[in-house]
C-alpha positions, 0 to 999 in steps of 0.5 A: 276505638280501633279495629285491626284487619289481618290477613295472615298467609305462609309468608306474608301478613297484610294489616289495616287499622280502622277508627270505630264510632260509638257503635263500633262502626268503621268511620275512617281509615287510619293506617295499614301495611304488608310484612313479607317474611320467610316461611321457614321451608325449602322453596324447592320441595316445601320441607322445613329448613330445619330438617335440612340442617338436621341431615347435615348436622347428624353426620357431623355429630356422629363424626364428633362423637366417634372422635370423642369415643376414640379420645376416650378409648386411647386415654383409658388404654394409656391409663391402664398401661395398655397403650405405649406412650413412646409414638415410635413404639405405637406406630409400629403397633398400629402396623400390625394386623388387628384381625390376626391379633383378635383371633390369636387372643383366643389361643395365646397370651397377648402382650399389653401392646397387642391387646391394646391394638386388638381392642383399638380396632373394635371402636372403628367398626362397632357394628349395627345396633337397632334403635327402634324409635330412630331407625328406618324399617326398610333400611334396618331390614336390609341390614338385619338380612345382611347381619343374618348372612354373616352370622351364617358364614361364621357358623358355617366356617367354624370360627368362634368370633367375628374377628377370627372369621374375618382373619381366615377370609383375609388370610386364606382366601384373600378376600376383602373384609370391609362391609359393603352393600350386598357383600354379606359382611355387615356386623351387628354390635352384639357380635363384637360384644360377644367377641369382646367377652371371649378375648377378656375370658382368654387374656384376663388370666394373663393380665392380672393388673386388669381388674374386672372394673377395668375390663368394664370400663373398656367395654362401656366405652366401646359399647355405648350408645347414646339414648335418644330423647324421649318423645315429646308428647305435648299437653293435654287439651283438657287437663293442664299439666299432663301429657298427651297419650299416644294414638296406639293407646287402646284407650284412644282407639276406643275413644276414636270409634266412639266419637265417630259412632256418636257423630254417624248419621244415616240418611236413607235415600231422599230422607233427612239424616238420623243418628243410630238407634242403640241396636245399630250403634251396638252392633257397628261398635262390636264390629269396629272393635274387631276389624281394622276398617269398615267401608261406608258402602257396607254400612247400609247392609249391616242395618238392612237399610237401602243400598243408597243410604247416605252416611254423613261422615263420608266424603271424597277423601273419607271412604272408611271408618277406622276400627281398633287399629292397635288391636288389629295389629297386635291380635295377628296370629303372628303376634299375640293372636286371640290372647290380645283381646283377653288382656286387661286395659292396663296390661294392653296400655303397658305393652303398647307404651313398652313398644313405644318407649323402648329403644333398645330391641334386645331388651325389648325382645327379652321382656316379651319373651320373659313376660308372655312366654313367647318364641323369639320370632313372634317377639320379633314380629311384635317389636316391629308392629306398625302401631298407629303413630303420633299422639292425640289431644288428651291424656290418659286421665282425660280419655279415662273420663270421656270414654265411659261417658261416650260409651254409655250415654252416646252424646257428642264430644262437646256434650261428653266434655261437660258431662266429664266435668271439664270446661267447654270443650273448645273455650281456652281463650284468655281474658284480653287484659295483656297490654301486649302480646307475649311470646305465644308459647306462654299462651298456647300451652297445649300446642307447643312442644319442647318446654323447658321452664327451668332451664331454657336460655330464651323464651322459645326454649322456656315455653316451647314451640309449635313444630310447624316452621311456618306457623312458628314464624307467622305467629312470631311476626303477628306478635311483633306487628300487633305490638308495634300497632299497639305502640303507635296507635294503641291497642286495637279494641277488635281484630278480624282475621282471615288465614291462608290454608297453607298454614297448617298443611304438612309437606305431604300435603303440599306435595299432594297439592303440587301434584293435583295442580300439575294434573289440573294444568294438564286437564286445562291444556286438554280442554283448551285443545278440545275448545280450539278443535271445535273452533272455539276460543278458550276464555275464562267463561269457556274454560269454566264451563268446560272444567265443569263438564269434564266433572260430569262423568265419563266422556260420551256419558255427560249429561245435563243433570236436570233434563238428561240432555247428552252434553257434547263439546259444541253444545257446552260451548253454545249459548244453549247451555249455562253454568247453574249453581245447584244451590242458589247462589243468593241463599248459600253465597257458595260460588264455588265449583263444588256448587255448579254444574253445566245445564241446559239453558231452559232447565235453569229457567225452570229451576229458578232460584230454588234447590233441585228438591224445591223445584221438582221434588214435590211436584214431579217426584219422578223426574227428581228420582231421575235427577238424583240418579244422574247427580250420583255420577257427579263428584260427592262434593256435588251429590249431597246438593241435590238432596232434600235437606241440602240447605239444612245440611249447609247451615247445620244449625248456623245462621248466615252470619254465623257461618261467615264469622265462625271459621273453625279451622285448627289455625284459625282457632290458634290465632284467635286463642293467641290474640285473646291474650291481648283483645277481648275474646268476644271482639276477635273473629275469623272470616273465610277467604270466599267472603273476602273475595266476594266483598273485594270485588263488590267494593271495587277494590280489585281495581285499586292496584290495576286497570281492571277489577281483578285481584293483582297478586304481583303487588305485595300490596294485595294483602293490605287490600285483602286486610282492608276488606277483612276489617270492614267485614262487620256484623251489620255488613253481614246483616245487609248481605243477609237481607239481600240474600233474601232477594235475587243474586243481582240484588246481592251484587248491585246493592253492596253497601260500603262501611262509610262515605269516602271509604274506597278513596281512603283505602286506596290512598293508604294502599298507594303510599304504603311501603312493603316491610321485608323481614331482614336476614342479617346473620350475626352468628356467635363466635365459633358458630355459623349461619347458612350454608358455607359451601356445596357438598361436592369436594373437588380435587385440585388438578392445577391452578390457580392460573394468572387469572386465579382460576383452578382447574378441578375435578369432581365425581358425580352419579351419572344419572345426575348430570345432563348430556353436555357434561359428557364432554367434560369427563376425565377419562377420554376413553370412557367419555367416548364410550359413553357418548356412543351409548347415549347416541344409541339411546337417542337413536332408539327413542328419537327423543333426549329428555329426562326419561331417556337420560335415566334409561341411558344411565341404567344401561351405563351401569348394567353394560359399562359398570359405570355408576359415577364419572369424574368431570373437570370443572374450572372456578376462580379462586374467589368461588372456592374454599380451599382445604389445605394440607400441613404444608399449606398447599391446597389439595381439596376444594369446595365451591362456596354456597351463596354471598353473605353481603356486599360492603360498599366502600368509598376509596380515597380517590372519591370512587365507590366499590363494592366488595361482595363477600361469600358466606364462607369468607364472612364466617372465617375468623381470619377474614380480612377485606381485601378493599381495606387491605388495598386502601387502608383509609377507605371508608365503609358506606354501607353493608347490603344484604339480600332484602334489605331496602334502598332508596333512590331519589328524594322528596316526592321523587324517592323511590323504594327498592328491595335487594333481589341479588348481589353479585361482584360489583352488581346490585340487583333491585326490584320495586319493594311492592313487586311480588309474583314468581321470581323469574317473572319479577321485573328487576334492574341492576346498579353497579356499586361504583355508582352509588353516589351518582345515583343517590342510592342508599340503605334505609330502614323500613319498620313493620309499619312501613315507616321509613327512616332515610338518612339521605343520599351520601355526601348530601 
């Protein structure tokens, strides 16, 4: 029997395999390793790579659709006899002013060619048509303002159509007619549709050969807008085969309110928590149905409870209960008003679904005005209602069965699910009988989107995928690793998993974390300065005390919560104060900052191994009340630990072992459910990171990769070390920890047992011999397709070149705010260059600084005073770095800088020397690409092709070392040891020349997911 320990991260997967005895206890370390893979996100901003691809793909698709519409219109006009077939006549026709023809079409007969020219102009500027599901409210609002201004101008001018207005503006006033931001000339699609119908009415009698169907075909070609795909809602958690309901559905709003009410408990100060009685429940329920939110601080007043009553749902990140958000929006006086609450539930659902599903704004407005007899302005307000976004976990059927039970009986969700006749609310695990893990979409049906069982070309299309790219990739790598282990060692009988929190975070959450980390860094610098100012040394211990001190109120008001002694910096840094666990560590095993305060040493001795309530609540109630008053100044995640029921609240019905093994985060449940396809559900457990960190330190594993017992994160193999700890986290170990926890903290640290004799030595041996596997990124696009960015966005105009060395002199335009001061020297316009340099000198003289803020101020002044927003800059680039765009005669007139190298081919030339040919992605994807080396040396032999993250070896036997390719440029191969991790800029690397491949014995090797190496040996050996 085997047990597999897994450490699953955002771009890493550590694993470790143990042999088990008959009692399912580990007796031998078998194997382990580390997988490193991309997380599917842009490293600069953390957003999904797919979003960047969509941003680039969208304009391309719009352009392609425009070209297809243009071809269809041309073919249709030619087929109807309007567009001349002769190119010379057609060119003469297109030289005519289309706006003059569009104005004339209302009053005089047009020839067939003139009519074609007038109609042809419609497709170039079709006008704005709102798509409610894909639009941007802010941008659409600005466009609608511009459209209203244009409509006002047309009416004021007395023009009958948009075309006539633009013709008069151009002819009589000589003003531009092209729409620009803020010039009030932005048309909407309806204006062109009205004009088309006016032209049809005036010209139809003069062109009897055009049938109504012909006019309709032209109109459809010009006005057609591609419908969007319906919103993918995912599958219901409780009812197989049913789609999830929208969160804006009034039934879900009611469900959410009921779920909160049935979970809500109150605790008048110093008393245990209790649920709401029926009278309180009804009062708060009616309140939430009628308002947007109820602040937790106002709930005690509703029930005549003491002001300092605690609410169990209140946290640092949650201060309010949400009411019926849909009703709050739609019952606004500018929308449906009070009438909304008189609608039946089915009518309310119909309105909400219409608001969500209907993408044609005009159709929606017509429906609202017709169905509810509303004026247009109120219909527009309803159409733009900010309804709750997204979908919930349940279908309408599930909600309709849950809501009456939650409302009538008041149970919690888990009991309501059973009462409603569903299976257990969270038990979706399988039987574990599959020989290998299938694609996760086959197992996690309720969590995937976009499934197309009948038409999918691959398993992702057939079964769908999880939208989070990091989770999608991590589950795919987990599948491949698990199946590889099964092939080599047999299917594991048990699995223990620890997961990184970042796997489930959105880009917004990650941005918030980055912001918080930046604030923490600034705080730490400030605290270090204070320590230095008071003659101290900023050690880890002193910094921890200062961080806790900073959390204990405003500066000057920070006190020891147990004694009330004012804590100065000098006192905090002295040995008169200590860091104390609010809830005893030996009982809570909580070593987090949330469970710590800085307190006076004598108070710690007095408190001992007790909670604040146990130490003073009974023997000295008056002092305990003052302690609670001081605790109220602390962060909320510390306040509750001073209350009488703190230990009970921590355990919440679970014993110590249950708390450690039952990790309930979303992704943890997801991985457990997925693994249960191949492993018995009761043999899968998920452990939290704090337990792993504790055991790693107690067993001395931190020192396996370093000289000290501190975790080494710059070595990728630390994931394997974690997996070894995770796999050894057995119930028997936890039982021993629980028994130790009954004693002192020192006993828990000193008497930590190991699973078997020689445990650390076996783990250390496997870790030191492990080779890290990096997921290769070998692009093999299908013919006519590409992979990766081929060139930068910015186009460069060619000034001159290439010179004798192959360099081009180029010019490009960039926003002034995006460049740096030294680039002013490269401005093409010398006069503008001098004026901008003078202005920059003025800004620097005024502020005395030349940082980013000053440059933004300079750019704003340049726009305001010099009317300069962007500048043209010279640049010099070699032709190998450029994608050249040529005219019909083959002359280059524009260039793009190629964006990254695809690979390096290492060739063995006829003279026995090696040479590297680094090929950009742009060249690699050209169908006519030909190797320069092979052209010059037809008999040259390709030794190997190298990509970033490929693995190479140097040396042989016991002297062999494995490296990862970090970068490829020119003849240079930049290498890093396979296990090197940490920040890219700080990673130790070294370089080898492609010309010395044979001399250095450098060759490409294959490292599979289990870390096994396939090595053909040095070239020529």
